[in-house]
C-alpha positions in Angstrom: 7.4 29.0 11.5 9.2 26.7 9.2 7.7 25.2 6.0 8.2 21.6 5.1 6.6 19.2 2.0 6.0 15.7 2.3 6.2 13.3 -1.0 5.1 9.9 -1.2 6.4 7.5 -3.5 5.0 3.9 -2.8 2.4 1.7 -0.8 0.0 2.7 1.5 2.0 2.4 4.6 4.1 5.0 3.3 1.2 6.9 2.8 0.2 6.5 6.7 3.5 7.0 8.4 4.2 10.3 6.4 0.8 11.4 7.4 1.1 10.7 10.9 4.7 12.9 10.8 2.8 15.6 9.0 0.2 15.9 11.7 2.9 16.1 14.4 5.1 18.7 12.5 1.7 21.0 11.7 0.2 20.8 15.3 4.0 21.8 16.4 3.2 25.3 14.2 5.3 24.2 10.7 3.4 25.4 7.7 3.1 22.7 5.3 3.3 24.3 1.6 3.8 22.5 -1.7 7.1 21.9 -3.6 7.1 25.2 -5.7 6.7 27.6 -2.5 10.6 27.3 -1.2 9.9 25.1 2.0 13.2 24.7 4.3 13.0 21.2 4.2 11.3 18.5 2.2 10.8 14.8 3.7 10.2 11.7 0.7 9.3 8.7 1.5 10.4 6.4 -0.5 9.4 2.2 -1.5 12.6 0.3 -1.8 10.6 -3.5 -3.0 11.2 -2.7 -6.7 14.2 -1.0 -8.9 11.7 1.4 -10.7 10.5 3.2 -7.7 14.1 3.9 -5.9 14.5 5.2 -9.5 12.3 7.5 -9.5 13.0 8.8 -5.6 16.8 9.1 -6.7 15.9 11.0 -9.9 13.5 13.2 -7.6 16.4 14.1 -5.1 18.9 15.2 -8.1 16.2 17.5 -9.2 17.3 19.7 -5.9 21.2 20.4 -6.7 20.6 23.9 -8.3 18.7 24.8 -5.7 21.1 24.0 -3.2 24.0 25.4 -5.4 22.1 28.6 -4.9 20.6 28.8 -1.9 21.6 25.8 0.4 17.7 24.9 0.7 16.0 22.9 0.6 17.2 20.5 3.6 15.9 17.1 2.6 14.8 14.0 5.0 15.1 10.6 3.1 13.1 8.2 4.9 10.9 4.8 4.6 11.8 1.9 3.2 14.3 3.3 0.6 16.3 5.4 3.0 16.7 2.2 5.3 17.9 0.7 2.0 19.8 3.4 0.4 20.2 6.2 3.0 23.9 5.6 3.3 24.4 6.4 -0.1 22.5 9.2 -0.5 23.9 10.6 2.8 27.1 10.7 0.8 25.8 11.4 -2.5 23.7 14.3 -1.9 25.1 17.1 0.4 21.5 18.6 0.9 20.5 15.2 2.4 20.8 16.0 6.2 18.4 13.2 7.6 18.1 9.3 6.5 15.2 7.7 8.8 14.8 3.9 8.3 10.4 2.9 8.9 11.0 1.4 12.5 12.5 5.1 13.7 9.1 7.1 12.6 8.1 8.1 16.4 11.1 9.7 16.1 11.4 11.7 12.8 9.2 14.9 14.2 12.2 16.1 16.9 15.1 14.4 14.2 13.5 17.3 11.3 13.0 20.2 14.0 16.8 19.3 14.5 18.0 19.4 11.1 15.9 22.9 10.6 17.7 24.4 13.4 21.5 22.8 12.6 21.1 22.9 9.1 25.2 21.6 9.1 24.4 18.6 11.4 23.3 15.3 9.9 21.6 12.6 11.4 21.3 8.9 10.8 18.3 6.6 12.1 18.9 3.1 10.1 18.3 0.1 11.8 21.4 -2.3 12.3 19.5 -5.2 12.8 16.0 -6.0 12.0 14.6 -8.1 14.8 15.4 -4.0 16.5 12.0 -1.8 16.8 12.4 2.0 17.3 10.3 4.7 17.9 6.9 3.0 16.4 4.9 5.4 18.5 4.9 9.1 18.9 2.7 12.0 20.0 0.6 11.9 17.2 -1.1 9.2 18.9 -3.7 11.6 20.4 -4.3 14.2 17.2 -6.6 13.2 14.1 -4.1 12.6 11.4 -4.3 14.7 8.9 -4.8 12.6 5.5 -5.9 14.0 1.8 -9.1 12.1 1.9 -11.7 13.2 4.6 -14.0 10.0 4.4 -11.2 7.2 3.9 -8.5 6.7 6.2 -5.6 3.9 6.7 -4.9 2.2 10.0 -1.2 0.1 10.6 -2.2 -3.0 12.7 1.7 -4.5 12.3 5.0 -3.4 10.8 7.4 -5.8 9.6 7.1 -9.2 8.0 9.0 -12.7 8.7 7.9 -14.7 5.4 11.2 -13.9 3.7 10.2 -14.5 0.5 13.7 -14.7 -2.0 12.5 -11.7 -3.8 11.6 -9.4 -1.3 13.7 -6.7 0.5 10.5 -6.2 3.0 11.7 -7.6 5.7 15.2 -6.4 5.9 13.8 -2.7 5.4 11.1 -2.7 7.5 12.3 -5.6 9.9 10.6 -8.7 11.9 7.1 -8.7 12.7 5.7 -6.9 15.3 2.0 -6.1 16.3 0.0 -2.9 17.1 -1.7 -3.1 20.2 -5.3 -3.3 19.7 -6.7 -0.6 22.0 -4.0 1.4 19.9 -5.9 0.4 16.9 -9.6 0.6 18.6 -8.8 4.2 20.1 -7.4 5.3 16.5 -10.5 3.8 14.8 -12.5 5.9 17.3 -10.9 9.2 16.3 -11.1 8.4 12.7 -15.0 7.9 13.1 -15.6 11.1 15.6 -13.2 12.7 12.8 -15.9 11.6 10.0 -14.4 8.6 8.5 -16.1 6.2 7.2 -14.3 3.4 5.3 -11.3 2.3 7.4 -8.7 -0.2 5.2 -6.3 -1.9 8.2 -2.7 -2.1 6.9 0.2 -4.5 7.2 2.6 -6.6 5.4 0.8 -10.1 5.9 -2.1 -8.6 7.6 -3.0 -12.5 8.5 -0.1 -12.9 10.9 -1.7 -10.2 12.6 -1.5 -11.4 16.6 0.8 -14.3 16.5 3.5 -12.7 19.0 0.7 -11.1 21.3 -1.8 -14.5 21.5 -4.2 -12.8 19.4 -5.6 -13.6 15.6 -6.1 -11.0 12.9 -10.0 -13.0 12.7 -10.6 -11.5 16.1 -9.3 -8.1 15.3 -11.4 -7.8 11.9 -14.1 -9.2 14.1 -13.6 -6.3 16.8 -13.1 -3.6 14.2 -16.4 -4.8 12.5 -18.4 -4.0 15.7 -17.3 -0.2 15.2 -21.2 -0.3 13.8 -20.2 4.0 12.7 -17.6 2.5 10.5 -19.9 1.8 7.5 -16.6 0.0 5.3 -13.7 -1.9 6.6 -11.2 -3.3 4.3 -7.7 -4.9 4.7 -4.4 -5.4 3.0 -2.4 -7.8 2.4 -3.3 -10.9 3.0 -0.8 -14.1 2.5 -2.8 -17.1 0.7 -1.0 -19.8 3.8 -2.0 -17.4 6.4 -5.5 -16.7 5.0 -7.9 -19.4 7.3 -11.1 -20.2 7.2 -11.8 -18.2 10.3 -11.2 -14.7 8.5 -13.3 -15.6 5.7 -16.3 -16.7 7.9 -15.9 -13.1 10.0 -15.6 -11.2 6.2 -19.1 -13.3 5.5 -20.7 -12.8 8.6 -20.3 -8.9 8.9 -22.1 -6.4 6.7 -19.7 -3.7 7.4 -16.3 -5.7 5.9 -16.1 -5.0 2.6 -16.4 -8.4 -0.1 -12.9 -7.3 -1.4 -9.5 -8.9 -1.2 -6.5 -8.4 -2.4 -4.9 -12.0 -2.4 -1.0 -12.3 -3.9 -0.4 -15.4 -5.8 2.9 -14.0 -7.1 3.7 -16.7 -9.6 1.0 -19.2 -11.4 4.2 -22.3 -11.1 4.5 -24.6 -8.1 7.7 -24.9 -8.8 8.7 -21.1 -9.0 6.3 -20.6 -5.7 9.1 -23.0 -4.5 11.8 -20.9 -5.7 10.3 -17.8 -4.2 9.5 -19.5 -0.5 5.7 -19.1 -1.2 4.2 -21.5 1.3 1.8 -22.7 -0.9 1.5 -24.3 -4.2 -0.6 -23.6 -7.2 -3.4 -25.9 -6.2 -3.7 -24.8 -3.0 -4.0 -21.4 -3.7 -6.8 -22.3 -6.5 -8.6 -24.2 -3.8 -8.6 -21.5 -1.2 -10.0 -19.0 -3.9 -12.5 -21.5 -4.5 -13.5 -21.4 -0.5 -13.5 -17.8 -0.3 -15.7 -17.2 -3.5 -18.5 -19.3 -1.9 -18.8 -18.0 1.2 -18.3 -14.3 0.1 -20.6 -13.5 -2.6 -20.2 -10.6 -4.9 -16.1 -11.0 -4.1 -13.9 -8.5 -5.9 -11.0 -10.4 -6.0 -7.4 -8.8 -6.9 -3.6 -10.1 -6.9 0.1 -9.4 -7.0 2.2 -11.7 -9.7 5.7 -11.1 -10.7 7.1 -12.4 -14.8 10.5 -13.5 -15.6 11.6 -14.8 -11.8 15.0 -16.6 -12.4 14.6 -19.6 -13.8 11.4 -19.2 -14.8 10.5 -21.5 -17.8 7.9 -20.6 -20.6 5.9 -23.4 -19.1 6.3 -21.7 -15.8 5.0 -18.4 -17.4 2.4 -20.3 -19.3 1.3 -21.7 -15.8 0.8 -17.9 -14.5 -0.9 -17.0 -17.8 -3.6 -20.2 -17.5 -4.2 -19.0 -13.6 -5.4 -15.5 -14.6 -7.6 -17.7 -17.2 -9.0 -20.0 -14.7 -9.5 -17.4 -11.6 -10.1 -14.1 -13.4 -9.3 -11.9 -11.0 -10.9 -8.1 -11.2 -7.2 -6.5 -11.4 -3.7 -7.9 -11.2 -0.7 -5.9 -9.7 1.7 -7.0 -12.1 5.8 -6.4 -12.7 8.4 -7.4 -14.1 11.1 -9.6 -11.6 13.6 -6.7 -10.5 16.6 -7.7 -8.8 17.2 -6.7 -5.0 20.4 -6.4 -3.6 20.8 -8.9 -0.3 17.7 -11.2 -1.1 18.3 -14.8 -1.8 16.9 -14.8 -5.6 19.1 -11.5 -6.5 22.0 -14.4 -6.8 19.6 -16.9 -8.1 21.0 -18.8 -11.5 18.8 -18.7 -14.3 18.4 -14.9 -14.0 16.3 -13.3 -17.3 17.0 -11.1 -19.8 15.2 -7.8 -19.3 13.7 -7.7 -22.7 12.3 -11.3 -22.4 10.8 -10.1 -18.4 9.3 -6.9 -20.1 8.3 -9.0 -23.0 6.2 -11.3 -20.6 4.8 -8.4 -18.5 3.4 -7.5 -21.8 1.8 -10.6 -22.7 0.2 -10.4 -19.0 -1.4 -7.8 -19.0 -2.6 -7.6 -22.5 -4.6 -11.2 -21.4 -5.2 -9.5 -17.9 -7.1 -6.0 -19.5 -8.9 -8.6 -21.5 -10.7 -10.2 -18.2 -10.8 -7.3 -16.6 -12.8 -5.8 -19.2 -14.8 -8.2 -19.5 -16.0 -8.6 -15.8 -16.6 -5.0 -15.6 -18.6 -5.4 -18.9 -20.6 -7.6 -17.3 -21.8 -5.4 -14.5 -23.6 -3.0 -17.2 -26.6 -2.4 -15.5 -26.6 -3.3 -12.1 -26.8 -0.7 -9.4 -23.9 -0.4 -6.6 -23.8 1.4 -3.7 -20.8 4.0 -3.5 -19.1 5.9 -1.5 -18.5 9.4 -2.6 -15.0 10.5 -2.0 -13.7 12.8 -4.6 -14.2 14.8 -7.5 -12.9 12.8 -10.4 -9.6 13.7 -11.8 -11.2 14.5 -14.8 -14.0 16.0 -16.2 -16.3 18.6 -15.1 -19.2 18.0 -12.4 -17.9 14.5 -12.4 -17.9 12.2 -8.8 -16.1 9.1 -8.1 -16.2 6.5 -5.3 -15.8 2.9 -4.8 -18.1 0.0 -4.8 -18.2 -2.4 -1.8 -16.1 -4.5 -4.1 -13.5 -1.5 -4.8 -14.3 -1.0 -8.2 -13.8 2.9 -9.2 -17.1 4.6 -10.1 -17.5 7.8 -12.2 -20.9 9.5 -12.7 -22.3 13.3 -12.3 -23.2 14.6 -9.7 -22.6 17.4 -7.2 -20.2 18.2 -4.8 -22.6 18.5 -1.9 -22.6 14.6 -2.4 -18.9 14.1 -1.4 -19.2 11.6 1.6 -22.3 10.3 1.7 -23.2 6.8 -0.3 -25.1 7.3 -3.5 -26.6 4.5 -5.2 -25.3 4.5 -9.1 -26.3 2.5 -12.2 -23.4 1.5 -14.1 -24.0 2.5 -17.9 -20.5 1.7 -19.3 -17.3 -0.3 -18.6 -13.5 0.5 -19.3 -10.7 -1.6 -17.8 -9.7 0.3 -14.6 -13.1 2.0 -14.4 -17.1 2.1 -14.1 -19.3 4.6 -15.5 -22.9 5.0 -14.2 -25.5 7.9 -13.0 -27.0 8.5 -9.9 -30.4 6.4 -8.8 -32.7 8.5 -6.6 
C-alpha cells in the first residue's frame, strides 16, 4: 500500500483541510507514516498570510533534494494557501513537487495524489485562475469520521473565503470569495463528531460572522442551532470581524451555557487612520464600544486579538495608539506580527514602507507590554477554581496534564491519564504569561 505523510504549517483551517484528506486516504488503504519512515508521498499544507510562514515551507521543500536525487522519493504534494500563491514557482523550482492544489480544490486531492503515485512522472496543477470560482469543496470524507490528533476537540469549517479585501491580506486571493457551507452539512458533521466522543467544537471561517449572508441565514442563527446539540459541552468560533460582530451574536453567546466565554476579535491597529488604510470598516472608538458591550453581556470573557505593527505609513503616534489600546482593553492575549508585504495586495505598493528593523523594534515593544498585561491578568486568577476539559498530557513534565478553561486559558496540573477527555475542577496555584498551573479539586 502507498505510504504518506502530512505536514501542516498554518492556521486551523489548514489543519481541518489536511485532516479531511488524511481521512480519505486512510479509508482507501493508504498507510500514514512519519517523515522518517520513507513515505512515497508527503503532503505539505501551508499558509501564505505572512512571509515567514512561506519561508518555512520553502525551506522544508529544499530538504528533500538529496533524497530525491538518490531515490526519486518522496513525491511532494503542495496544498493550501501557499500552493495557490506560489504553486507555479514550486513546480518550476522543485522537480519532486508533483502536485499543487489551492484550498478550493480540497475535494479533488485524494484522487489527485493517488494519480501522482501511480504515475510518478505526471505533474498535476489544481490552482484557481479566478477567485470567484469554487471547486471540490466536498468529497467522500463527508460520511467518514474525520481522523484528528485530538480525540475530544474538533474543528468544523462553516464557510470558505473572504470578501472583505483588507489591503494587507492575501486571503481573498488564495482562498477565494466568500461562500457559506450548507447548515445540514455542518449539523451532520457535528453529529458524527459527538458520536465519536468529541466534547468541544470550534467553528471555523475567515470571518465566521459573515456566515449565511449568501444563503439568507445568519451566524447568530447558526450559533444558536449548534448550541442545541446538548451533548456538545463546549462551542467556540474563530475568527470574527468587528464590524460584523452584531448584538444578536452577543446575545446568543450570553444566553447559551455551552458557548464558551472566549472571543478572538482582531483589531489590527489602534489607530483609526491606519485602520482606514487597511480597509478595516470600523474606527478605534467603534471597536472599544463593541468590546464594552460584549464584556457587559458575557461575564468572564477571555478576549484575544490580532494586531499588526509597522504598516506602511505608520507614524510613532499611530504606533502609540496601538500601545494605548492594549492598556485600555487589556486583552488576555495578542497575536501580534510585524507587517509583511504580500505580493498582489494594495498595501504592498503603498507609499511609506517602514524599514524592517523599525517594524521589529515596534513589535518587540508591543510584545513586552502585552506580556506584562497577560501576566497581570493571569496572576489575578490565582486561587480561582475553573472547570477544565483535560485534552492532552502536558508537553513537558511527567505526570502532568493540560486542558483549557471556558475562557480558553491553558492550565497545566498533575493528574492521571485516565482523566483525558473528562471535565475536572482545577484550582489555580501559579500563573505565567502563557499558561496557568493548578491542582485538581475533588
